[in-house]
C-alpha positions, 0 to 999 in steps of 0.5 A: 518497487522495481521495474525492468527497462532498456535505457536505449530501446531503439538499439533493439531494432537492430535485432530485426537485421539479423534474419535479413542478414541470414536470408541474404547469406543463404541466398548468396550461398545458393548462388555459389558453387560448392567447393571441393572438400579439403583432403584433410577433411576426407582423411577423417571420414569417420568423423564426418558426422561430427564435422557436419554440425560444427559449421551450423554451431559456428554460425549460431555463435556468430548470431548469438554474439551479435545479438548479445552485443545489440542487447548490451547497447540497449542497456537493460537494467532494473530500476528500483524506485523508493518513495519518501513522503515529506510533509510540513503540513501534516494533520494530527488525528485522534480517532475516538471509538465507542466500543460499548456492547451496543456497537454489535447491533445489526443495523449496519452490515455485518454490525456497527463495529465491523462496518466502522473497522473497515472504513476506519482502516481505509481512512488510516491507510490513505492518510499517508503524511499524518500522525494518527492515534486511537482512543477506545471507550465505553464506560471508561476510556483507554489509549489504544495507540498514541499518535503515530505514523506507523500505519501497521500498528494503527490498522492492527489496533482497529482490526482488534477492536472488541466490545468486552474489554472495558467497563460498560457504559458510554463515557463520551466526555472521558473519551474525548478528554483522553484524545485531547491530552494527546493533541494539546501539545501537538505542533501540527498545522491542524489537530483533529478528533473524530469521535464515533458513538451510537448512543448518548452519555451514560456515565458510571460510578467512577469512584473517588479516584476518578474524575468525571468530565462531561461531553460539554466540558470536554468540547469546551476544552477542545475549543480552548486548545484549538482542537477541531472535533468531528462527531459521527452518530452511527446506527439507526434508532428504534428496535434493532437486533443485538446479539445475546449468546449464540445465534440469539438476536433479541430486539433492543431499543436504541436512541442517539443523542444527536443534540449532544453530538451537534453541540460538541462539533459546533463548540469545537469548530467541527461538523456532525455527521449521521451514518445510518448505513455502511455507504453513508459511513464511508461517505462521511469518512471521505468527506472528512478526508477531503476537509482535512487535506494534507500537503504531501510531497513525494520524493522518489529515489532511483537506483539502477541494477545494470545488466549490460556488463554481464551480457558483454561478458557472455558475448566475449565468452562466446566470441572467444569460443568461436575464434578458438573453434575456427582457428585452432580446432576447425581451421579447415572449415573456415 
């Protein structure tokens, strides 16, 4: 960030003396008798028009040099401010987001997923000193962003959340366990999971090569590893429009397993929240932001681009020009 300032702004008050001096000189001139023109000037009668504007030019140069000197004394400069955030009390946060098809339901505006994206993006931007990561899940779970301080990466990943990239289903336990894997070796003062879903556990057939973890077991693992879990149930229940094809929104029955979400939060020393509209969702993230405060120390570094040297050079140039004009070329005018 850059700002322009004067180090000694009071010197600028001297600029107000310039019109006073001009007025005084004009008044003094009107009270004196005009001297006869020099014969040398008359000899150049054909150049009288040329000489007529030289005198005002010399006076203007006097004013210009004086003004530049005053401005130089005020020390104009550009202040460049850079800020470094230092925190030994940061929080490591994993966001675990349900991206099942039901997140496109239209009870939040414009839909559940879009409402969540907007709120989550603001949350990430405001957590300046924390490492934040992102796990997305439906019938399976994947790490979208490991723990990072790069807000740009997190924001882009949140903006690009989609509901059609993973297996169908709602594997809450798998999503939570994936986040725990990123936090278990963290040395942060606080390790937090924010888990968002709009339904209940609906596991799929993982096959022989995949291990199923229930939400209850994942909550116990989080508690054992001192990882706090906040759970958010998003959306309303009952029949809600869900898009199917182009401009087709059939009603679908939605249910939310609040008992399970309350159990997870209680087991892992967190809290359960219910977001039934956009405003409530924003309030929940604001509350979590307050509950998990980080101690932030901002160190500001200042560098200055000074302009007074350049201004003095201009003043010296115009002063030299003034002297040359007066002493060498138009001496007879002085």
